[in-house]
KOLZA-246061 format. One record per residue (C-alpha): x, y, z; residue number from 1. Coordinates in Angstrom, 1 decimal, always signed. Example, Ala and Ser with C-alpha at 12.3 -4.5 7.8 and 13.67 -1.06 7.14 Angstrom:
<nodes>
      xx      yy      zz    i
   +12.3    -4.5    +7.8    1
   +13.7    -1.1    +7.1    2
</nodes>
This chain:
<nodes>
      xx      yy      zz    i
   -28.4   +12.9   -16.9    1
   -30.0   +15.5   -14.8    2
   -28.9   +19.0   -15.9    3
   -30.8   +21.3   -13.5    4
   -30.5   +21.3    -9.7    5
   -31.7   +23.1    -6.7    6
   -28.6   +23.6    -4.4    7
   -26.8   +25.8    -2.0    8
   -23.0   +26.1    -2.4    9
   -20.7   +27.7    +0.2   10
   -17.0   +27.6    -0.7   11
   -14.6   +26.6    +2.1   12
   -11.8   +29.3    +2.3   13
    -8.3   +27.9    +1.8   14
    -5.1   +28.9    +0.0   15
    -3.6   +26.1    -2.1   16
    -0.1   +26.1    -3.6   17
    +0.4   +23.2    -6.0   18
    +3.9   +22.8    -7.6   19
    +7.0   +20.8    -7.4   20
    +9.3   +22.2    -4.8   21
    +6.5   +24.2    -3.1   22
    +7.7   +23.1    +0.3   23
   +10.5   +25.8    -0.1   24
    +7.7   +28.4    +0.2   25
    +7.0   +27.4    +3.7   26
    +8.7   +30.3    +5.5   27
    +6.8   +32.8    +3.3   28
    +3.5   +31.1    +3.9   29
    +4.1   +31.2    +7.7   30
    +5.0   +34.9    +7.5   31
    +1.8   +35.6    +5.4   32
    -0.2   +34.3    +8.3   33
    +1.6   +36.6   +10.7   34
    +3.0   +33.7   +12.7   35
    +6.4   +33.6   +14.4   36
    +6.6   +30.4   +16.5   37
    +5.8   +27.3   +14.4   38
    +5.5   +23.7   +15.7   39
    +6.0   +21.0   +13.1   40
    +3.8   +17.9   +13.5   41
    +4.5   +14.4   +12.2   42
    +4.4   +10.7   +12.9   43
    +7.5    +9.1   +14.3   44
    +8.1    +7.6   +10.8   45
    +8.1   +11.0    +9.1   46
   +10.4   +12.8   +11.5   47
   +13.1   +13.3    +8.9   48
   +10.7   +15.2    +6.6   49
    +9.5   +17.2    +9.6   50
   +13.0   +18.1   +10.6   51
   +13.7   +19.2    +7.0   52
   +10.7   +21.5    +7.2   53
   +11.8   +22.8   +10.6   54
   +15.2   +23.6    +9.2   55
   +13.6   +25.5    +6.3   56
   +11.7   +27.6    +8.9   57
   +14.9   +28.4   +10.8   58
   +14.2   +30.9   +13.6   59
   +10.5   +30.6   +13.0   60
   +10.5   +27.0   +14.3   61
    +9.9   +26.0   +17.9   62
   +10.6   +22.3   +17.1   63
    +9.1   +19.0   +15.9   64
    +6.4   +17.0   +17.7   65
    +6.2   +13.5   +16.3   66
    +3.3   +12.2   +18.3   67
    +0.7   +11.8   +15.5   68
    -1.2    +8.5   +15.7   69
    -3.8    +6.8   +13.5   70
    -7.5    +7.7   +14.3   71
    -6.3   +10.6   +16.7   72
    -6.7    +9.0   +20.2   73
    -8.0   +11.7   +22.6   74
    -5.1   +11.2   +25.0   75
    -2.6   +11.9   +22.2   76
    -4.6   +15.0   +21.1   77
    -4.5   +16.3   +24.7   78
    -0.7   +15.8   +25.0   79
    -0.1   +17.6   +21.7   80
    -2.3   +20.5   +22.8   81
    -0.3   +20.8   +26.0   82
    +3.0   +20.7   +24.1   83
    +1.9   +23.4   +21.7   84
    +0.9   +25.6   +24.6   85
    +4.1   +24.9   +26.5   86
    +6.3   +26.0   +23.6   87
    +4.2   +29.0   +22.8   88
    +3.3   +27.9   +19.3   89
    +1.2   +30.4   +17.2   90
    +1.0   +28.1   +14.1   91
    +1.4   +24.4   +13.4   92
    +2.7   +22.8   +10.2   93
    +1.3   +19.3    +9.7   94
    +3.5   +17.3    +7.3   95
    +2.3   +13.9    +6.4   96
    -1.0   +12.1    +5.9   97
    -4.4   +12.0    +7.5   98
    -3.1   +11.1   +11.0   99
    -0.8   +14.1   +11.2  100
    -3.2   +16.5    +9.7  101
    -5.9   +15.1   +12.0  102
    -3.6   +15.9   +15.0  103
    -3.2   +19.4   +13.7  104
    -7.0   +19.7   +13.6  105
    -7.4   +18.4   +17.1  106
    -5.0   +21.1   +18.3  107
    -6.8   +23.8   +16.3  108
   -10.2   +22.7   +17.6  109
    -9.6   +24.0   +21.1  110
    -6.9   +26.7   +20.4  111
    -7.8   +28.0   +17.0  112
    -4.1   +27.7   +16.1  113
    -3.8   +28.2   +12.3  114
    -2.6   +25.1   +10.5  115
    -0.5   +24.8    +7.3  116
    -0.9   +21.4    +5.8  117
    +1.8   +19.7    +3.7  118
    +0.3   +16.4    +2.6  119
    +2.6   +13.6    +1.6  120
    -0.3   +11.1    +1.0  121
    -3.5   +11.3    -0.9  122
    -5.9   +11.2    +2.0  123
    -7.4   +14.7    +1.3  124
    -8.0   +15.6    +5.0  125
    -6.2   +18.9    +4.4  126
    -9.1   +20.2    +2.3  127
   -11.8   +19.6    +4.9  128
   -13.2   +21.2    +8.1  129
   -13.9   +17.6    +9.3  130
   -12.1   +16.3   +12.4  131
   -12.2   +12.9   +14.0  132
   -11.1   +11.9   +17.6  133
   -11.2    +8.4   +19.1  134
   -12.3    +8.1   +22.7  135
   -13.2    +4.9   +24.6  136
   -13.1    +2.8   +21.4  137
   -15.5    +5.1   +19.5  138
   -14.4    +7.5   +16.7  139
   -16.4   +10.7   +16.8  140
   -16.3   +13.1   +13.9  141
   -17.5   +16.7   +13.5  142
   -17.2   +19.8   +11.3  143
   -15.7   +23.1   +12.5  144
   -14.3   +25.9   +10.5  145
   -11.5   +26.3   +13.0  146
    -9.8   +23.1   +11.9  147
    -9.6   +23.8    +8.2  148
    -6.0   +24.4    +7.3  149
    -5.4   +28.0    +6.2  150
    -2.8   +27.0    +3.6  151
    -2.0   +23.8    +1.8  152
    +1.3   +23.1    +0.1  153
    +1.0   +20.3    -2.5  154
    +4.5   +19.2    -3.6  155
    +4.6   +16.1    -5.8  156
    +8.2   +15.6    -4.8  157
    +7.2   +14.8    -1.2  158
    +5.0   +11.8    -2.1  159
    +7.6   +10.0    -4.2  160
    +8.8    +8.1    -1.2  161
    +5.3    +6.9    -0.3  162
    +5.4    +3.1    -0.7  163
    +3.4    +1.8    -3.6  164
    +1.0    -0.1    -1.3  165
    +0.3    +2.9    +0.8  166
    -0.1    +5.1    -2.3  167
    -2.7    +2.7    -3.6  168
    -4.8    +2.5    -0.5  169
    -4.4    +6.3    +0.2  170
    -5.6    +7.0    -3.4  171
    -8.6    +4.7    -3.2  172
    -9.5    +6.3    +0.2  173
    -9.6    +9.6    -1.7  174
   -11.8    +8.1    -4.4  175
   -14.2    +7.2    -1.6  176
   -14.6   +10.8    -0.7  177
   -15.6   +11.7    -4.3  178
   -17.8    +8.7    -4.8  179
   -19.9    +9.6    -1.8  180
   -19.9   +13.2    -2.7  181
   -21.7   +12.3    -5.9  182
   -24.8   +11.0    -4.0  183
   -24.6   +13.3    -1.0  184
   -27.8   +14.8    +0.2  185
   -26.2   +18.3    +0.0  186
   -24.3   +17.7    -3.2  187
   -24.2   +20.3    -6.0  188
   -23.0   +20.5    -9.6  189
   -19.6   +22.0    -8.8  190
   -18.7   +19.2    -6.4  191
   -20.0   +16.6    -8.8  192
   -17.7   +17.9   -11.5  193
   -14.7   +17.9    -9.1  194
   -15.6   +14.4    -7.9  195
   -15.7   +12.9   -11.3  196
   -12.5   +14.6   -12.4  197
   -10.8   +13.5    -9.1  198
   -11.7    +9.9    -9.6  199
   -10.4   +10.0   -13.1  200
    -7.1   +11.6   -12.2  201
    -6.5    +9.2    -9.3  202
    -7.2    +6.1   -11.4  203
    -4.7    +7.2   -14.0  204
    -2.2    +8.4   -11.4  205
    -2.3    +5.2    -9.3  206
    -1.8    +3.0   -12.3  207
    +1.2    +5.1   -13.2  208
    +2.6    +4.9    -9.7  209
    +2.3    +1.1    -9.7  210
    +4.2    +0.9   -13.0  211
    +6.9    +3.3   -11.9  212
    +6.9    +4.6    -8.2  213
    +9.2    +7.5    -9.0  214
    +7.1    +8.8   -12.0  215
    +6.5   +12.4   -10.9  216
    +3.8   +12.9   -13.5  217
    +1.9   +10.0   -12.0  218
    +2.5   +11.3    -8.5  219
    +1.3   +14.7    -9.6  220
    -1.9   +13.2   -11.0  221
    -2.5   +11.5    -7.7  222
    -2.0   +14.6    -5.7  223
    -4.2   +16.6    -8.0  224
    -6.9   +14.0    -7.7  225
    -6.5   +13.9    -3.9  226
    -7.0   +17.7    -3.8  227
   -10.2   +17.5    -5.8  228
   -11.6   +14.5    -3.8  229
   -10.6   +16.2    -0.5  230
   -12.4   +19.4    -1.6  231
   -15.5   +17.4    -2.3  232
   -15.4   +15.8    +1.2  233
   -15.0   +19.2    +2.7  234
   -18.1   +20.6    +1.1  235
   -20.7   +17.9    +1.3  236
   -21.9   +15.3    +3.8  237
   -20.8   +11.7    +4.2  238
   -23.0    +8.6    +3.9  239
   -22.9    +4.8    +4.7  240
   -19.3    +4.2    +3.5  241
   -17.7    +6.7    +5.8  242
   -19.9    +5.6    +8.7  243
   -18.8    +2.0    +8.3  244
   -15.1    +3.0    +8.0  245
   -15.2    +5.2   +11.0  246
   -16.8    +2.4   +13.0  247
   -14.3    -0.2   +11.8  248
   -11.3    +2.1   +12.3  249
   -12.2    +3.7   +15.6  250
   -13.7    +0.7   +17.3  251
   -11.4    -2.1   +16.0  252
    -8.3    +0.0   +15.2  253
    -8.1    -1.1   +11.6  254
    -5.8    +0.8    +9.3  255
    -7.7    +3.8    +7.9  256
    -6.9    +3.8    +4.2  257
    -6.9    +0.0    +3.8  258
   -10.4    -0.1    +5.5  259
   -11.7    +2.5    +3.0  260
   -10.2    +0.6    +0.1  261
   -11.9    -2.7    +1.1  262
   -15.3    -1.3    +2.1  263
   -15.9    +1.1    -0.8  264
   -17.0    -1.3    -3.6  265
   -19.4    -3.0    -1.2  266
   -20.9    +0.4    +0.0  267
   -21.3    +1.4    -3.7  268
   -23.1    -1.9    -4.5  269
   -25.4    -1.3    -1.5  270
   -26.3    +2.2    -2.8  271
   -26.3    +1.4    -6.5  272
   -30.1    +1.2    -7.0  273
   -30.7    +4.3    -5.0  274
   -28.1    +6.5    -6.7  275
   -28.0    +5.5   -10.4  276
   -26.7    +8.9   -11.7  277
   -23.8    +8.9    -9.2  278
   -22.9    +5.3   -10.2  279
   -22.9    +6.2   -13.9  280
   -20.5    +9.1   -13.2  281
   -18.2    +6.9   -11.2  282
   -18.2    +4.3   -13.9  283
   -17.6    +6.9   -16.5  284
   -14.6    +8.3   -14.6  285
   -13.1    +4.8   -14.4  286
   -14.1    +3.9   -17.9  287
   -15.9    +0.7   -16.8  288
   -19.5    -0.6   -17.0  289
   -20.2    -0.7   -13.3  290
   -19.1    +1.5   -10.4  291
   -19.0    -1.1    -7.6  292
   -17.2    -3.9    -9.6  293
   -15.1    -1.3   -11.3  294
   -13.7    +0.1    -8.0  295
   -13.2    -3.5    -6.8  296
   -11.3    -4.5   -10.0  297
    -9.2    -1.3    -9.9  298
    -8.1    -2.1    -6.3  299
    -7.3    -5.7    -7.1  300
    -5.3    -4.8   -10.2  301
    -3.3    -2.3    -8.1  302
    -2.5    -5.0    -5.5  303
    -4.6    -3.5    -2.7  304
    -5.9    -5.6    +0.2  305
    -9.4    -6.9    -0.6  306
   -10.7    -8.4    +2.6  307
   -11.3    -7.1    +6.1  308
   -10.0   -10.4    +7.6  309
    -6.6    -9.7    +6.0  310
    -6.2    -6.4    +7.9  311
    -7.1    -7.7   +11.3  312
   -10.9    -7.6   +11.6  313
   -12.0   -10.5   +13.8  314
   -15.0   -12.4   +12.3  315
   -16.5   -12.6   +15.8  316
   -16.8    -8.8   +15.9  317
   -18.8    -8.3   +12.7  318
   -22.2    -8.2   +14.6  319
   -20.9    -5.7   +17.0  320
   -19.6    -3.5   +14.1  321
   -23.1    -3.6   +12.7  322
   -24.6    -2.6   +16.0  323
   -22.2    +0.3   +16.4  324
   -22.8    +1.5   +12.8  325
   -26.6    +1.3   +13.2  326
   -26.6    +3.2   +16.6  327
   -26.0    +6.6   +15.0  328
   -26.2    +6.2   +11.2  329
   -25.3    +8.9    +8.7  330
   -27.9    +9.9    +6.1  331
   -27.7    +7.5    +3.1  332
   -29.6    +7.4    -0.2  333
   -30.8    +3.9    +0.5  334
   -32.4    +3.2    +3.9  335
   -30.1    +1.5    +6.3  336
   -31.3    -2.1    +6.7  337
   -29.6    -4.2    +9.4  338
   -29.6    -7.5    +7.6  339
   -28.3    -5.9    +4.4  340
   -25.5    -4.1    +6.3  341
   -24.5    -7.4    +7.9  342
   -24.3    -9.0    +4.4  343
   -22.3    -6.0    +3.2  344
   -19.7    -6.4    +6.0  345
   -19.6   -10.2    +5.6  346
   -18.8    -9.7    +1.9  347
   -16.1    -7.1    +2.7  348
   -14.7    -9.4    +5.4  349
   -14.4   -12.2    +2.9  350
   -13.3   -10.0    +0.0  351
   -16.0   -11.0    -2.4  352
   -16.4    -9.2    -5.7  353
   -19.7    -7.2    -5.5  354
   -22.6    -8.3    -7.7  355
   -23.4    -5.8   -10.5  356
</nodes>
């Protein structure tokens, strides 16, 4: 294994509080930012958790906005920005998963409103300056320091209610961040260490959650892994896997975490020959011989969806998905080849086990 590197590492600033019951610290964390009018963001399904957070804030709260949607449609982002402006919010608390934290980022992008993230899934968006907004059927992503949450409260108690199926796909989505971080063009040894440890922790934690959904130790392992994997995503670039998932999610409205779960083993198989050290580290973290088949087998053992056709991807749209993905490709360790990408998506659509 290579032991010396040329690299540049710039740490992303963020305050992280990781502990059971850390949600109770929310008022103090708001006050530490000098904020006085806090808008709590959530999806409609998580309004109860958001109301509990607003109650904790007491007079600091200016209410709950439950308009977060998957893939952050630009219309919804505009409505949320207008609402935040109308209520005079000087801070937003995003409680939930990637959709809610993504909405907080969309608000911060134009207003520079400070965000406190309270993740209840394992998506990892809370640790990145990456935002994504969907407009006219295309998901556009970018990086901006203004959208990075100022404070993140990791409370394992809050993810106990996350259904097992969603826990699994959310966790494998996080594994995807770390896996691509291991072969990123701008990777570095610090991120590689965090990536390998994050994959290891999530694999252990997810198996524990499937065995016993209320196991707080397993939930804590998953959240710890998600923090590590999200940190990796926040510091290095993305490659083929994320480009394909952004295309499939933004243009065909496929569920975010499920899409990552299905595509990841096929993207790893595509890049295996071009990134052997990264594949060795992924396999080592999972304690398996091969990264691509190891991720596939893990997902299958955990009961995750395995085929794009099972989550709503029309077979007739596969060629269009290839064309969109090729129109503005991300950097990738293996050159992007149209026919090979078509084969990758066909295998993912059918749910085939990748060849080692």
